[in-house]
Steps between C-alpha positions, in 0.01 A plus 500: 500500500771738598698409187199581284460844667870574439462401134198718452675794665804459275324457162157669468558707809835633378343582163216693664742698708707583199191642327399703809701455819237612753184351346696193392599450863135521603398236246787278595421515868125428448517249212830318568544526881158502665281330237703176480469460879121528481476267206722237665284496803195438284670246268648291774201526739718655774371654815500874414436614855806313626727613214379857485377585852350846474339511841509814713825499703380745768594862545801432721663264252425732206646796686806292585545401137485871396742622770735215429525573124547872570797425725639231270465722191712764669769251600518351153510850345791588718676171406431563131648855528818339637499245227452763231804679636733199493339261250281722269222338292584473127353779287270261317318400824494859627353637170233227503393602854497871401293424198251310705469772767484804269174678521324812359292689755306400814242274332774305317681462830192357670464262209866407537450415870204286407661314209851460638423498868168342579445261216834314538446492874171313453590275205845389624366418843239277348781307325790500752351524846181321384547226250880451528530525877200265557651246266844526663347464842330180398817366330741580778250470789670805641391866512859616539628316189196612301558867595873491417463318169204715402695815573791375289270425209336840536839681498624301199173558308587872464825413317699784651818387681547845648163477679506133581603538866249779564216307339600189692463690830162637395393155389597354839309770681182451283520123543520549875195727490292223329636236745410711805160624389396210268377764255634648174345841575785633721764388250303659207466829695866499609626408143297774336605749768868413457466568123318828563756623752780422256325686217433797727862516603619472138272797401680732743814707426827339605572742792156421646561126448834526687324674793235228520741206462795617704365723773500397865128572545412267218718224654320543834155499331590182307624317808185608691281357224688177497474457880130584492442255211679222688280551806182510296576201285614301803135515615367390160361151474763260368 
């Protein structure tokens, strides 16, 4: 199933994104990431509620997921700033990201947040923390192994060696959210919010970005968010 999704993303998905990067990404996410999961559940008579648990996680767990991704996003942005200083991303990858995040006016920026932030957050969670992690949990009979392997597949799926370690950490966090809350909703919200925060940061001028990423107050705020998230998620049902 995962191999078919990868093939669809490479061939028709790649062609669609060459025609129009932003709308091609939307079609790729919906048709070649989310749709195969829903079709597989129907074709193989799988338990959709077990594979894609969309139950309400509770306000505390949802708040913990949000605070955790805010803190984690800051830590990873700081780490990426250090990486860019010592091991800069090749121009081909940087230009692709800039082309994807370019916008024209407020309405276009809101559309960008929806297409590049929210849609991948929902579709990729259906695949990786839903279908893939559920299958790995059954195969390994271990939540820990399923989370780690699912995070590695998630990071490799993006085909960007310079972002692999950051995506791996995000994947581990999202997998832990699903394991703690037994719901995909917190992972979807956190994934989408992480994308949106990264897009918002990229839209700012470099001096402002430096203040947000490197200032002491932002470090304190990020640490506070992570501690609060740990306390809230600790109370979530496992």
